[in-house]
N, C-alpha and C positions, 0 to 999 in steps of 0.2 A: 484708515484712509484719511489722507490730508485733504485740505480744501482744494488744492490744485488737482489732485486725483479725482475728487468728486466732480469738479467742474469739467474736467476732460471727459469723464464718463458720461456726464449729462449731455455734453455737446455731441459725443459719439452716438448716444441713444437718440437724440433729437434728429441728427442727420440720418441715422438709419431708418427712423420712422418716416421721415420725409421721403427718403429714397424708396422705401418699400411700399408706402401708400400712394404717394403722388406720382412717382416715377412710372410704374406700369400703366397708370391711367393716361398720362400724357403720351407715352409711347404708343399705347393701343389707339388712342384718339388720332395720333399722327398716321398710324398704319391704315386705319379704316377711313381716314379722310374726314373725320368728324370736325365740325367747326366750333371747337371749344373757344379758340381765340385765333387771331390772325398770326400769332407767333408760336404756333404749336411746335414747329420744327425747332425754334429757339428753346422752347421749354424742354423738349426731349434732349437737346444738347446740354442744357443746364443740369438735367437729371443725370446724364452720363458723367458730367464733370463731378457731380456730387458722389456718384459711385466711385470715381477715381479718388476723391478726397477721403471718403470713408475707408476704402481699401488701403490708402497710404497711411492713415492714422492707425488702423488696425495692424498693418505690417510693422510700423515703427514701434508700436507697443509690444510686439512679439519678436523684436530684434531681427526683422527681415528688411530687405531693400525697399524703402518707402517709394523711391522714384520709379522703380520697375513696377511696383504694385499700383501706383497711381496711373501709369500708362496702361496697365492691364485693365484696371477698373474703368478707365476712360474709353478704351476700345471695346472691351468685352462686357462691361456692365455687371449684371448680377452673376454671370458665369465666373468672373474673377473672384467675386465675394464667396461663392460656393467653393471654389478651389482653395481659397485662403482658409475657409472654415474647415475643410477637409485636412489641409496641411497642419493646422493648429491642433485638431483632434488627434492626428497621428503623433505629433510631438508630445502632447500631453500623455498619450498612452505609453509612449516610450519612457517618459519620465516616471510614470507610475510603476511600470514594470521594473525599472532600475531601482526605485525606492523599495519595492517589495523584495527584490533580490538582496539589497543591502540589509533590510530588516531580518530576512531569513538567515543570512550569514551572521548577523550580530547575535541572533538568538541561539544559533548553533554553537557559536564561539563562547557564549556566556555560561 
C-alpha cells in the first residue's frame, strides 16, 4: 500500500465514521424537532452531501460511475451505501468463483 492509497483509505474511513455516527444523530434530531442547533436542517443536508461523497469515492475505487453514485448517495443517503455494499459483495463473489473455477481447471490439466 502506497502513501497515497493509505491517505485515501484514511479519508474514506474518517468520512464514513462521520457519516455513520454524526449523520443519523443530526437527521433524527431534525425529524423529532430537537433543538440541537438552529441549523439542524443544514446539518442534515451536509450529512447527505457526505453520503454522496463517500458513495462517489467508493464507486470510483470499484470502477463504477462516481457521478451517479454521488447523486444516489445525496438523494438516498445510507440506502445508496447499502446498495453499493451489496453490489461490491456480489462482484467479489463472482470474482472468487471465477478464480476457483480457473484453479480447478488448472489442477485437472496438470
